[in-house]
N, C-alpha and C positions, 0 to 999 in steps of 0.2 A: 045098579051094579056097585058091589062093595069094593073097598079099595086093593082085596086079594085079588079081583078079576080086572082091574084096569090095566091095559096093556103098559107095560114098561119100555121107557125110552122112545116113545112115539114124538113126543114134541122135539128131542134131539135130531131126530130123523128129518123132520120138516125142515128145522132150521139149518140144517146141512144143506138139505136140497135148496132152500133159497140163497144160501150162501153162494153154491156153485151155479147157480142161474145168473145170479148177478155178477160172479166173476167172468162168466162166459160173456155176458153182455157188455161188460168193461173191456175185456178183450177185443170183441166184435167191434165196438167204437173206436178202441186205439187204431186197429188195423184199417178201420175204414177211414180215419182221419191220416194216417200214414199215406194210403193210396193217394187221397186227394191232394196230398202235400208234395208227393213224390214228383221228381222231375220227369217230364215229358221226354221219353229219347227220341231223338230225331236224327236219321242218318242223311246227310244232305250232300248231293254230288253237284249242285250249283255252287257258284263262286262264292266264297264265305264273304268276300268285300261285298257283295249284294244281298246274299241271302240272310247273313246275321244282323242285319239292322231290320230285317222284316221279322225275324223272329223275337228278337228285343221289342219291338213295338206290339207283336202279339202278346208277350208277357205282359207288358204294361197295360194293354186293354183288358185282358182276361183275368189276371194274375196267377195264370198257368205259368210254373218255371219251365223253361225248355232246356234240354241238354242236348246240344247238337253235336256230331261227331262228321267232320269233313273228310275227304279224301284228296290225293295227289293229283296235279295236273294231267300226268302220264297215265292214271290207271282209275281215274274217277268213274263214277257209274258202275263200271264192271267190277272193280274192288270192292264196293258196298254191296253190289248186287251178290257178288260169292261170298261176301261175309253174310250176308241173312241167309243164303242157302245153307253156310256151314252152322249157322246158329239155330238150325231149324228146330230142332229138339227142345233148346233153352233160348228163347228168343230173347234177345237184348234191346231190339229195337221196337217203337211203337207206331212212327210214321216214317215213311219213306220218301223224301222228297230227292226225285231224280233229276238230271238235267236233260232227259230224254225218255222216251217211252218203251224201247224195244225191251230192255233189261227188266223192266216193270212188268210187262206182258208176260216173260218170260217166269217171273217169280208167281204170277197168277196160274200159269200152267202148271206149276209144281204144287198149288194148293196152299202157298204161303200168304195169300192176303184175303182180307175180309172184305166183303161188300158193304159199301156204304152210297147211298145215293142221296144227299141232301141239297140245300139250297145252291151250293158252288157247283154241284155235278148239274144241276138241272139247266144252269145259264151257259154251259160249255156246248158247242155243236157235236153233233152226233159221231162224226168221223174222227173226232179227236178225245173220245173216251171209251170205255171197256162197256160193251152194251149191258155187262152184269153188274156194273159199278165196282170192279175191284181196283179201278186206277183210273185217273182222270187227268187229261193233260190240259197245260194253261201255259200263257205267256212263252212264245215260241221263237225260234231263230231259223233264219235261212241258209241253206249251204250255198256259198257264193264262190265265183272266180275273184280273187282279188290282183288286182295289176298295180304295177308301178309306174304311175302315168308319165314320168320320165322317159320310159323304155317301150310303153306298150298301152295303146287306147283300150280302155273297157268294151270293146265292141264285139260282138259275136264272131264276126269275119276274122278279126285279127286274132283272137284267141284262139280260133280253129286252126289259123294258120301257124301259131307257135307249137300247139298239140299234136300237129301233123309232124312236126321235124324232131330234131334233138332236144330232150328235156333236161339237160343239165341246170337249166335257170328256171327250172318249175320246182314247186316245191308242193309236199303233202305229207300230212300226219300219219303216224303208224296206225294202219287201219284196225288194229287189234284192239282200240280203246275207243270211246267216246263217240262222238257225232260221226267220225270218220267210219266207224264201225257201221253206225246206221247207214251212212251212205253206201257202204259196200253191200249192205243187207239189200238195200232198195235196188242196186245192180244186179244182184244175185236173183232176187225176184221178178225184174223186168228180163233179164238177159239169159238167166240160167246159170249154174254154177261152172260150169266148163268155159264158156265165152268170157266170164269175169276173171276166172284164173288166166286165161289167156291175154285177156286186156291187161291186167296188172304186170304179168310178166315182160310184156311188150314195153309197157311204160318204164319198168325198172332196167330193161335192157338197154333203154336210150337215154339212161342216165338221169330219171327223175331222183330229186332230193326227199329221202323218206324221214321226217323229223319226229321229234319226242312229243309233239303236240300242236294243236292249232295256234296257239300263240308264237309258236316258233316259226311257224310259216309267214305269219303275219310279219315278225320281226325281219326275216329273211327278204321279204318281198318290200317293203317299207325302207329298209337300208340298201335296197338296191342289189343285193345278192343274187336275188332272182327276179325276173320281171312277172312272173305269175305264180300264184297258189291257189289251193284248194282249201278254203277255210270257211268260217262261220261269219253271221253278220256283227256279232258281238265283238269277237276279235278284230274285225274290220274298222267297227267303231271306235275302238282303243286308238288304231293309227291315225283315224280321222282326228280325234281330239288331240292328237300329238302334232297334228298339222304336216303329218307325212303325205307325201307325193302318192295317194292311194286312191284307187276305184273300186268298185265291185259291180257285178251283175249276178243274178240267179242262177245256179247251176239246174239243169232240167235234164229230166230222165223221161222219156215217152211224153213229152211235152208238158210234164208235170213238174213242178217245183218240189224241191225236198226242205219241207217245213218241219222242224223239229222242235214240239213244245217239251216244257218241263212237264213233269207228272208227279202226283202225289196219291200216296197209298197208305191203308192202316194195314200193319203187320199183322198176321193170324196169331192169335194168344195175347194180345196185349190186354193187361189188366186196368188199362186207363182208357177204356173205349170213348167216354164221353168226351174227354179232354181231347182225344184223338179227333174225334168228329169236329170238334170246334177249331181245331187247326185245320183240318183239310178245307173246311168252309171258309176260313180266312184266308186261305191260300188261293183258292178259286174265286175269290170276289172281285168285283170291278176294282175297288181301291188297290188290290195288291196288284193286279193286271197293269193300272195306270201307273203305279208306282214303278214296276220293271221296265214299262216303257220309257219312262223320264230317267232312269237311272244309266249309267254309263253303259251298260250293256244293251240298251235298246230294244228289249224284247217285244214281239209285235202281239198285241192283246188277241185271244180268240174268242172271248166271250162279248156280248153286248157291252161297251163302254161310250162314254163322251169322247167320240173322236177329235172334238175341237181341243181337248187337252191333250192329245197325243203328239208328240214333236213332229216336223214336217218328215225329218229322215226317216222316221219308222212310218208314218202315215202314207210313205209313199208304196209301201208293201202290203198295204189293206187289201187290195184286190188281189193278193197272191193266196189269200187264205182258202178260196174256193178252188184255187188249182193246186191245191197240195196232194202230192203223191200218198195215196192211203196206206197209213202204217200200222190199222187195227189186226191185221192178218198176216204178220211177218214173222210168228214165233219161229216157223220151221226154217223158211230161209235164214233167220238169224243164226239157228242151230247148225247149218251147213256151212255157213260163211265163217262162224267163229270156229268151228272145228278143223276148217282148213287153214284159217289163220294161225291158230295154236300150233299145229303142224308146222308151219313155216316159221314162226318166232318164238316158239319154246320148246325148241328141240333138247 
């Protein structure tokens, strides 16, 4: 081929193509490392005084930075659940650490969770996790009657006698939020909505004190303003540590206790799936369940643990795990209960 027939400019196009390819490669590498170094956003409804320490330990062990977002005592779990729903098109959360399970199960029904069945999922009993792996429960609390022992013995007969009379010295948290919403959902499932409505109307008519949250119930009972209250074991143990005159016994519905686990789930659309999986497995580990059992909140481990390491005041509830009211199919009762309570409190 003579010089006149040689294609002109071919080497220039090849050089340009190579430059563009290298540029795209560099951009890809930059985005990859940005993603690896981005914070894992965790919406957390469990009390920050306990959960923040565990998330920090996860950071130290894995090098994955966690950016937690907490909610208020009065609206936690429901507030974060609603936030995830509002952010459906543009999710901001990667992992949801809820302090109960029913709101998380509702997110699954809405198609907002991703399935993951890792090592942590495998160690949790079937009754405390979603069969499809969209959420998993761990480290539970019990719903309990808390009594002021200067005024009332923590015995079923004595409590039943109080509940049969005037209730101006009995306290319960507003049922629109948190574990009291779970409690009411269980009652709705067991009794039906009409009976639940009639029961709560009768409670209010007889003067029951409806407070802002479970901790306020604990304060009223521990301080002697009320002799009896509906609360959770974690709040009860706060009063025990404060050496208040309190005792507690589990609340039962249809001869089952109301055992309310924390739950963890990966939010659909996360760009940090591998990091999210690592956090899920970490939270569902024996190490974390034991740490929460030993903390002031005294959470009850659900998976296999060395029970010799569990404090005696938590170990006493080990037998209740098999007697827990099933929480895996309560999405519809929760919807019914929540719709009714919103009509009562959000007029």
